[in-house]
C-alpha positions as CSV (number, residue, x, y, z in Angstrom):
1,X,-7.4,-21.3,7.0
2,X,-7.7,-18.6,4.2
3,X,-5.3,-18.4,0.9
4,X,-3.0,-15.5,0.9
5,X,-1.3,-13.9,-2.4
6,X,1.9,-12.1,-2.0
7,X,3.1,-9.4,-4.2
8,X,6.4,-7.5,-4.7
9,X,7.3,-8.4,-1.1
10,X,3.9,-7.7,0.8
11,X,1.0,-10.7,1.3
12,X,-2.2,-9.5,0.8
13,X,-5.4,-11.9,2.2
14,X,-7.8,-13.0,-0.4
15,X,-10.1,-15.2,-1.6
16,X,-8.5,-14.6,-4.6
17,X,-5.3,-16.0,-4.7
18,X,-5.6,-17.4,-8.3
19,X,-5.4,-14.2,-10.0
20,X,-2.4,-13.9,-8.5
21,X,-0.9,-17.4,-9.7
22,X,-1.8,-16.7,-13.2
23,X,0.4,-13.1,-12.8
24,X,3.9,-14.7,-11.9
25,X,3.3,-17.6,-14.5
26,X,2.3,-14.7,-17.3
27,X,6.0,-12.9,-16.2
28,X,8.7,-13.7,-18.5
29,X,11.8,-12.1,-16.9
30,X,13.0,-11.9,-13.2
31,X,11.5,-10.8,-10.2
32,X,10.0,-7.6,-11.0
33,X,6.4,-9.4,-9.8
34,X,6.2,-12.7,-7.6
35,X,4.0,-14.5,-5.2
36,X,3.3,-17.2,-2.3
37,X,0.3,-19.4,-2.8
38,X,-1.0,-20.6,0.7
39,X,-3.4,-23.2,0.9
40,X,-4.7,-26.1,3.3
41,X,-6.5,-28.1,0.1
42,X,-4.7,-30.9,-2.0
43,X,-5.8,-29.9,-5.6
44,X,-4.8,-29.4,-8.8
45,X,-3.4,-25.6,-8.6
46,X,-3.1,-25.1,-12.4
47,X,-6.5,-26.2,-13.3
48,X,-7.7,-23.7,-10.3
49,X,-5.5,-21.0,-11.6
50,X,-8.2,-21.5,-15.0
51,X,-11.6,-21.1,-13.1
52,X,-9.6,-18.1,-11.2
53,X,-12.0,-14.8,-10.6
54,X,-11.0,-11.4,-8.9
55,X,-13.0,-10.6,-6.1
56,X,-14.0,-7.0,-4.5
57,X,-14.6,-5.1,-1.0
58,X,-15.1,-2.1,0.9
59,X,-11.6,-0.2,1.0
60,X,-11.5,1.4,4.8
61,X,-13.9,4.4,5.6
62,X,-13.9,5.2,1.5
63,X,-17.1,2.9,-0.7
64,X,-14.1,2.4,-3.1
65,X,-14.4,-1.5,-4.2
66,X,-10.6,-2.2,-4.7
67,X,-9.6,-6.0,-5.3
68,X,-8.7,-8.2,-2.8
69,X,-5.1,-8.4,-4.0
70,X,-3.3,-5.8,-4.2
71,X,0.4,-4.5,-6.9
72,X,3.0,-3.5,-3.7
73,X,5.3,-1.8,-6.3
74,X,8.2,-2.1,-4.3
75,X,11.7,-2.6,-5.9
76,X,10.2,-1.7,-8.6
77,X,12.7,1.9,-8.9
78,X,15.7,1.6,-10.2
79,X,16.6,-1.9,-7.1
80,X,19.7,-4.6,-8.1
81,X,18.1,-6.1,-11.2
82,X,14.9,-4.6,-12.0
83,X,13.5,-3.2,-15.8
84,X,10.9,-0.7,-16.7
85,X,10.0,-2.3,-19.4
86,X,9.6,-5.4,-17.8
87,X,7.9,-4.1,-14.3
88,X,5.6,-2.2,-17.0
89,X,4.7,-5.0,-18.7
90,X,3.6,-6.8,-15.0
91,X,1.7,-4.0,-13.9
92,X,-0.8,-4.4,-16.8
93,X,-0.8,-7.7,-16.8
94,X,-2.4,-7.0,-13.2
95,X,-5.0,-4.6,-14.8
96,X,-5.8,-7.3,-17.4
97,X,-6.8,-9.6,-14.5
98,X,-8.7,-7.7,-12.4
99,X,-6.4,-5.6,-9.7
100,X,-6.9,-2.3,-9.2
101,X,-5.4,-0.5,-6.8
102,X,-1.7,0.4,-6.9
103,X,0.4,1.1,-4.0
104,X,3.8,2.7,-3.6
105,X,6.1,6.0,-1.8
106,X,7.9,9.0,-3.3
107,X,10.8,6.2,-1.0
108,X,11.3,3.9,-4.2
109,X,13.7,5.4,-6.5
110,X,12.6,9.2,-5.1
111,X,9.7,9.1,-7.4
112,X,10.4,6.9,-10.0
113,X,8.0,4.1,-8.6
114,X,5.0,7.1,-8.8
115,X,6.3,7.8,-12.3
116,X,5.9,4.4,-13.6
117,X,2.1,4.4,-11.6
118,X,1.5,7.4,-13.7
119,X,2.7,5.1,-17.1
120,X,-0.4,2.5,-16.3
121,X,-2.6,5.0,-15.1
122,X,-2.2,6.7,-18.4
123,X,-2.4,3.7,-20.9
124,X,-6.0,2.6,-18.8
125,X,-7.5,5.6,-19.4
126,X,-10.8,2.9,-19.4
127,X,-11.0,1.3,-15.8
128,X,-10.5,2.8,-13.3
129,X,-7.7,1.8,-10.8
130,X,-7.5,3.4,-7.2
131,X,-3.5,4.8,-6.9
132,X,-2.1,5.0,-3.5
133,X,1.2,6.6,-2.2
134,X,3.5,7.6,0.3
135,X,4.5,11.1,1.9
136,X,8.9,10.6,3.3
137,X,9.6,11.7,6.6
138,X,11.5,15.2,6.3
139,X,14.8,13.2,8.5
140,X,14.2,10.0,5.7
141,X,14.4,8.1,8.9
142,X,12.7,4.2,8.3
143,X,11.2,3.3,10.8
144,X,9.6,5.9,13.1
145,X,11.3,6.9,16.8
146,X,9.5,7.1,19.9
147,X,10.9,11.0,20.5
148,X,10.5,11.4,16.7
149,X,7.7,14.7,16.8
150,X,5.8,15.9,13.6
151,X,8.0,18.7,13.0
152,X,11.3,16.1,12.3
153,X,8.8,13.8,10.1
154,X,6.0,15.8,8.9
155,X,5.5,19.6,9.0
156,X,2.7,21.2,7.7
157,X,4.6,22.5,4.2
158,X,7.1,19.2,4.6
159,X,3.5,17.0,3.5
160,X,2.1,19.6,0.5
161,X,5.4,19.3,-0.6
162,X,6.0,16.4,-1.8
163,X,2.4,15.8,-2.2
164,X,3.6,17.6,-5.0
165,X,6.3,15.9,-5.9
166,X,4.4,12.8,-6.0
167,X,2.1,13.9,-8.1
168,X,4.5,15.8,-11.0
169,X,6.7,12.5,-10.7
170,X,3.1,10.2,-12.0
171,X,2.1,13.0,-14.1
172,X,-2.1,13.0,-12.4
173,X,-3.7,15.3,-11.2
174,X,-4.6,13.4,-7.8
175,X,-4.1,10.2,-5.8
176,X,-6.4,8.3,-4.3
177,X,-4.8,7.7,-0.8
178,X,-2.7,9.7,0.3
179,X,0.1,7.9,3.1
180,X,2.6,8.8,5.6
181,X,5.4,6.5,5.8
182,X,6.3,6.5,8.9
183,X,3.6,7.1,11.9
184,X,3.7,7.9,15.4
185,X,0.5,7.6,17.3
186,X,1.2,11.0,20.0
187,X,1.4,12.7,15.8
188,X,-2.7,13.0,16.6
189,X,-2.5,15.3,19.3
190,X,-0.9,17.3,16.5
191,X,-3.3,18.0,14.7
192,X,-1.5,20.6,12.3
193,X,-1.3,17.5,9.5
194,X,-4.7,16.3,9.6
195,X,-5.9,20.4,8.9
196,X,-3.2,19.9,6.0
197,X,-4.8,17.0,4.6
198,X,-8.2,18.3,4.5
199,X,-7.0,21.1,2.8
200,X,-5.7,19.6,-0.2
201,X,-8.5,17.5,0.4
202,X,-10.2,20.2,-0.6
203,X,-8.1,21.3,-3.5
204,X,-8.2,17.7,-5.5
205,X,-5.3,16.5,-4.6
206,X,-5.8,13.8,-2.3
207,X,-8.9,11.8,-2.0
208,X,-8.0,9.6,1.0
209,X,-5.8,9.9,4.3
210,X,-3.8,6.6,5.0
211,X,-1.2,5.7,7.6
212,X,2.0,3.3,7.1
213,X,2.6,1.4,10.1
214,X,5.3,0.2,11.9
215,X,7.0,-2.9,11.4
216,X,6.4,-4.8,14.4
217,X,3.7,-2.0,15.8
218,X,0.3,-3.1,15.4
219,X,-0.9,-0.7,18.7
220,X,1.0,2.2,17.1
221,X,-2.3,3.4,15.0
222,X,-5.0,2.9,17.4
223,X,-5.3,6.2,18.6
224,X,-5.1,7.5,14.9
225,X,-7.7,5.3,13.9
226,X,-10.1,5.8,16.7
227,X,-9.7,9.7,15.8
228,X,-11.6,9.0,13.0
229,X,-8.9,11.7,10.7
230,X,-8.0,8.6,8.5
231,X,-9.4,6.8,6.8
232,X,-7.0,3.0,5.9
233,X,-4.0,2.2,7.5
234,X,-1.6,-0.2,5.8
235,X,0.3,-2.4,8.3
236,X,3.1,-5.2,7.9
237,X,1.6,-8.1,8.4
238,X,3.9,-11.6,6.8
239,X,1.7,-14.6,7.1
240,X,5.0,-16.4,8.0
241,X,6.0,-14.4,10.4
242,X,3.2,-14.2,13.6
243,X,4.7,-11.1,15.3
244,X,1.6,-8.4,14.9
245,X,-0.9,-11.0,15.5
246,X,0.9,-11.3,18.8
247,X,0.6,-7.7,19.4
248,X,-2.7,-7.6,19.1
249,X,-3.6,-10.6,21.2
250,X,-1.7,-8.7,23.6
251,X,-3.3,-5.6,23.1
252,X,-6.8,-7.2,23.6
253,X,-6.3,-9.2,26.8
254,X,-6.9,-7.5,30.2
255,X,-4.1,-7.0,32.1
256,X,-3.4,-10.5,35.1
257,X,-5.2,-9.4,38.7
């Protein structure tokens, strides 16, 4: 069994879970950063931590080399018990330990989390940190529903407006990865979203495009992947809940005769 680290509510499969343990041990406040380490080995975790080293891998269709443990910034933007100083401390600690991929959306504090990410980038001008955020649906309904159209959630004008809003929040000139915070695979047939993203990519405002799959619906992104119009997919996959795996398995199995 592969170890898996969970940072700020998201599991990140990794051979480098020792680094995540260093992060939590280095914290001195409440739950800004938390981690669950799953292992089948009977070992002294503290001795493993001292020798831990971050590993990197290619991200999606890009050529980026990102840390196997990424930082999901859920819970940092004015949520109950959150504190900006503690958030920045844990973010910087993660950079010091080798993390270089940070993911947030506009929806966490209406841009507050993006502002924290921007501060982190400014604090580390000598390091390449990959920035990812997400555009909220125009109707502000999570998750999406089958009957929602592109105009309900991501008309081109809305997409452009919120990308500029996110850049302003973070005080950045561009984001590495811009994602749609909800998704319906039927939207592949309406390529206005893809044309708008290409336009903004040409302007240098974003580098790559991704989608965030609705909970428990890993199949609801297959057409987007096959279209070649996206670079990355974010899917909920928790090690203690097997429903996404079961859905994927069903999708691969041939129909019974």
